[in-house]
C-alpha positions in Angstrom: 27.6 -3.6 -10.7 31.3 -5.4 -9.5 29.9 -5.2 -5.4 26.3 -6.4 -3.8 25.4 -2.9 -3.2 23.9 -2.6 0.6 20.8 -0.8 0.0 19.0 0.6 3.8 14.7 0.4 3.4 13.5 2.6 6.2 10.1 1.9 6.6 8.5 1.3 9.4 5.4 -0.5 7.8 5.6 -4.2 7.7 3.3 -5.8 5.5 5.2 -2.5 2.9 8.9 -4.3 3.8 7.8 -7.8 3.7 6.4 -6.7 -0.6 10.3 -4.8 -1.0 11.8 -7.9 0.1 9.3 -10.1 -2.4 10.0 -7.7 -4.9 14.1 -7.5 -4.7 13.7 -11.5 -4.2 11.3 -11.9 -7.6 13.8 -9.2 -9.4 16.6 -11.7 -9.0 18.9 -8.7 -7.9 22.0 -9.1 -5.9 21.5 -6.4 -3.0 22.1 -7.1 1.1 19.1 -5.4 2.1 19.4 -4.0 5.6 16.2 -2.9 7.7 15.5 -0.6 10.1 11.7 1.4 11.9 12.7 4.3 12.8 14.2 7.7 11.7 16.6 7.3 15.3 17.6 3.8 14.3 17.9 5.0 10.5 20.5 7.6 11.7 22.0 5.1 14.1 22.3 2.5 10.7 24.5 5.6 8.7 26.3 6.8 11.3 27.7 4.2 12.5 27.0 4.9 16.5 25.2 2.7 19.1 24.2 -1.0 18.6 25.6 -0.1 14.8 29.1 0.2 15.3 30.0 -3.1 13.3 29.9 -2.6 10.2 31.1 -5.6 9.6 27.1 -6.5 10.4 25.7 -3.2 9.5 28.0 -2.2 6.4 28.1 1.2 5.8 24.6 1.1 2.3 25.3 1.9 -1.4 21.5 3.5 -1.0 19.4 4.7 1.1 15.6 4.1 0.7 13.4 6.3 3.1 9.6 6.7 3.9 8.4 9.9 4.8 6.3 9.0 7.6 7.9 6.4 10.8 8.5 6.7 14.8 10.3 9.1 15.6 12.2 11.3 14.2 10.7 11.4 10.8 12.1 10.5 7.4 12.5 14.4 6.4 14.9 14.5 9.4 16.3 12.1 9.5 16.7 13.7 5.6 18.6 17.3 6.4 20.6 14.7 9.4 22.1 12.8 6.9 22.7 15.3 4.0 24.0 17.6 6.4 26.2 16.2 7.8 30.3 16.5 4.9 30.6 13.5 4.9 27.2 12.0 3.6 26.2 14.6 2.0 26.9 12.4 -0.8 24.6 9.5 0.2 21.7 8.1 -2.8 18.9 8.7 -0.5 15.8 7.4 -2.5 12.5 8.9 -0.9 9.9 6.2 -1.4 6.6 6.5 0.0 3.2 6.9 -0.2 3.1 10.2 0.5 1.1 12.1 -2.6 1.6 15.4 -1.3 3.1 18.4 -2.5 4.7 19.7 0.1 6.6 16.6 0.9 8.1 16.1 -2.5 9.0 20.3 -2.3 10.6 19.8 1.5 12.7 16.6 0.5 14.2 18.4 -2.4 14.7 21.5 -0.7 16.9 18.7 1.7 18.6 17.0 -0.6 16.9 13.7 -1.7 18.2 12.2 -4.2 15.3 11.3 -5.5 11.6 11.0 -5.2 9.2 7.3 -5.5 5.7 7.3 -4.3 5.2 3.7 -3.6 3.1 2.1 -6.2 -0.1 0.0 -5.2 0.3 -3.2 -7.3 3.1 -6.1 -6.5 3.7 -6.0 -9.8 4.6 -1.8 -9.8 6.5 -2.0 -7.1 8.6 -4.3 -9.3 8.8 -2.1 -11.0 10.3 1.1 -9.1 12.8 -1.5 -7.6 14.1 -2.9 -11.4 13.9 0.2 -11.7 16.1 1.5 -8.4 18.7 -1.5 -9.6 19.4 0.3 -13.3 19.5 3.2 -12.6 21.2 2.9 -9.0 23.4 0.2 -10.0 24.3 0.3 -13.9 23.4 4.0 -15.6 24.4 6.5 -12.4 28.6 6.7 -11.8 28.2 7.2 -8.1 30.4 10.0 -6.2 32.3 7.9 -3.6 31.4 7.7 0.2 33.8 7.7 2.8 31.2 5.9 5.2 32.1 7.1 9.5 
């Protein structure tokens, strides 16, 4: 990875956020993790609107980790709106959720999620997921260039 990747973590559960941040820190990954806790804020951040318009403070994400069960606009709608925008449809969005419902899996892929991961129940499992995300999305995968809004 040539630059520090920007990861947008969309989750409203503070315990899950803290665990994810700890997993990134423990894995010694060099990423800038930005956090939003609602669907409205996720869309504002990704589209660079409202309080998220300053891209120096809120840089365009290289990857979005999206929980489905968030307040207001849910993760499915966030996914649908982002992937419907021609300039953003190539933005990698990984659904990271506690849901094991097949309907959530199917709907996520129907809305063009790039991956669907179930949150592990252990911290060690979460660390492994974080390392896998880092290895795949920022080392192995050759991403498509995206023109930020």
